[in-house]
C-alpha positions in Angstrom: -16.1 -17.1 -0.5 -14.9 -13.6 1.6 -16.3 -10.7 3.9 -15.5 -7.2 2.6 -13.6 -4.4 4.5 -12.1 -1.3 2.7 -9.1 -0.6 0.4 -6.3 2.1 -0.8 -5.0 3.7 -3.4 -1.2 3.8 -3.0 1.9 4.4 -5.2 5.0 3.1 -5.0 8.5 4.4 -4.8 11.8 3.2 -3.8 14.3 4.2 -0.8 17.8 3.6 1.2 18.1 3.8 4.6 21.0 6.1 5.9 23.0 8.3 5.7 26.8 8.9 5.6 28.2 12.0 6.8 31.9 11.2 6.6 33.7 9.6 3.9 36.9 7.7 4.3 39.4 10.1 3.1 39.0 12.3 6.2 41.9 11.9 9.0 42.3 14.0 12.0 45.0 12.7 13.6 46.8 9.0 14.5 45.7 8.9 17.8 42.0 10.2 16.6 39.3 7.2 15.8 36.2 8.4 13.6 33.6 6.2 14.8 29.5 6.2 13.3 27.0 6.0 16.1 23.3 4.8 14.9 20.3 5.6 16.5 18.3 3.2 14.6 15.2 3.7 16.4 13.6 6.2 14.4 14.5 5.7 10.5 14.7 8.3 7.8 14.9 7.6 4.5 15.0 10.6 1.6 12.7 9.2 -1.8 12.1 11.7 -4.5 8.6 11.1 -6.0 8.3 11.5 -9.4 6.4 15.0 -10.5 3.2 13.9 -11.7 2.3 13.1 -8.1 4.2 16.1 -6.4 0.2 17.6 -6.0 -0.7 14.8 -3.8 2.2 14.0 -1.7 2.4 16.0 1.8 3.6 15.6 5.7 1.6 13.3 7.3 0.9 11.0 4.7 1.3 7.2 5.5 3.7 5.2 4.2 4.3 0.9 4.3 7.9 -0.4 3.8 8.7 -3.4 2.3 12.3 -5.2 2.9 13.6 -8.0 0.9 15.1 -9.4 4.6 11.7 -9.7 5.8 9.2 -11.1 2.7 5.9 -11.1 4.1 6.4 -8.3 6.8 5.0 -4.1 6.3 7.0 -1.3 8.2 4.9 1.6 8.8 5.8 5.2 8.6 5.0 8.2 7.5 5.9 11.3 5.2 8.3 13.4 7.5 9.0 16.6 5.1 8.4 17.7 1.5 11.1 19.8 -0.3 9.1 23.1 -1.8 10.8 22.4 -5.2 11.1 20.0 -8.2 14.5 18.7 -8.8 15.1 20.3 -12.3 17.4 17.8 -13.2 15.6 14.5 -12.1 11.9 16.1 -12.3 10.9 14.8 -9.3 10.3 16.0 -5.5 12.7 15.3 -2.6 10.7 14.1 0.7 12.0 12.4 3.9 9.7 9.3 5.3 10.2 8.3 8.5 9.7 4.8 10.0 9.6 3.5 14.1 11.8 0.8 14.5 12.1 -0.3 17.8 12.6 -3.8 17.4 15.9 -2.5 15.3 14.6 -5.1 11.9 15.8 -2.3 9.9 19.2 -1.6 9.4 20.6 1.5 7.8 21.7 0.8 4.3 18.7 -1.3 3.3 16.9 -1.1 0.4 13.5 -0.7 0.8 10.3 -0.5 -1.4 8.2 2.5 -0.6 4.5 2.5 -0.7 2.9 6.1 0.0 -0.8 6.4 0.6 -2.5 9.3 -0.8 -6.1 10.0 -1.8 -7.0 7.8 0.4 -11.2 7.0 0.5 -13.6 4.9 2.6 -14.2 2.0 0.1 -15.3 -1.2 -0.4 -13.3 -3.5 -2.3 -13.5 -7.1 -3.8 -11.3 -9.7 -6.2 -11.6 -8.8 -9.4 -12.6 -12.4 -10.1 -16.0 -11.8 -8.1 -17.6 -9.4 -10.8 -19.5 -10.3 -14.1 -20.1 -8.0 -16.5 -23.1 -8.0 -18.4 -23.5 -5.3 -21.3 -22.7 -1.9 -19.3 -23.6 -3.3 -15.8 -21.8 -5.1 -12.8 -22.9 -8.1 -10.8 -21.4 -9.9 -8.0 -23.6 -13.0 -6.3 -24.3 -12.0 -2.6 -25.0 -14.5 -0.3 -27.4 -14.6 2.4 -28.0 -16.1 5.2 -29.6 -19.7 3.9 -26.4 -19.9 1.2 -28.7 -18.4 -1.0 -26.5 -16.8 -4.3 -29.1 -13.5 -5.2 -27.2 -11.6 -8.3 -26.5 -8.1 -6.9 -25.8 -5.3 -9.2 -23.4 -3.3 -8.0 -21.7 0.4 -9.1 -17.4 -0.2 -9.4 -14.7 2.3 -9.4 -10.9 2.0 -9.3 -9.3 -1.1 -10.4 -6.1 -1.5 -8.2 -4.1 -4.7 -9.1 -6.7 -8.1 -8.2 -9.1 -6.0 -6.6 -12.6 -3.2 -7.4 -13.9 -0.5 -5.7 -17.8 -0.9 -5.1 -19.3 2.4 -5.0 -22.8 1.1 -4.5 -24.4 -2.3 -4.3 -22.6 -3.5 -1.3 -22.1 -2.7 2.1 -19.6 -3.9 4.8 -19.8 -7.0 6.0 -21.5 -8.7 3.0 -20.6 -11.9 1.8 -20.0 -13.0 -2.1 -18.4 -15.2 -3.4 -15.1 -14.4 -4.6 -14.1 -16.9 -7.7 -15.5 -20.0 -9.5 -18.3 -17.9 -10.6 -19.5 -20.2 -13.7 -20.4 -22.9 -10.9 -22.9 -20.3 -9.1 -26.4 -20.3 -10.8 -28.9 -17.5 -9.0 -30.7 -18.3 -6.2 -29.1 -21.2 -5.7 -28.0 -22.9 -2.8 -23.6 -22.7 -2.2 -21.8 -24.2 0.2 -19.4 -21.7 1.4 -15.3 -22.0 1.5 -14.1 -19.0 4.2 -10.9 -17.3 3.6 
């Protein structure tokens, strides 16, 4: 059984951290060393957004970043810049994301998986394993205070990965059966397992 919470629509993109301004063939003189100074407290990364998302991307949109060296950690950032034109060769829109990196966990040159959140709306979502479809109607088992499972009709919206948006029929905080629907009977008492 799960407690309902809001969900979001996201689109995945990839980017690489850092920018190299000098090449190795630059020689100033034998007595001068050229070094690269990095301030990694704020990271900027340029990403190419496919043209079909160009109408949805704008400055200030939130982004979530994953990096292979931190498998379960999500870094938060935002879209900092959006180009004014589509690249004719790649049919993509150049955008720059900004990520606060106060703990210096992100290192320049790292490969990122970037998810840009757009068309956000506050809505409820449930696991797809909790929805039963009968004909053209959808149902979930909603649990009351006495642990009785009530079959409740819901209106569904967008399906995203393993969750389904609930447009109507439930409210935030409702408790539903998340899986094992075949074992549940309408108006039957259940023993909840909280996750």
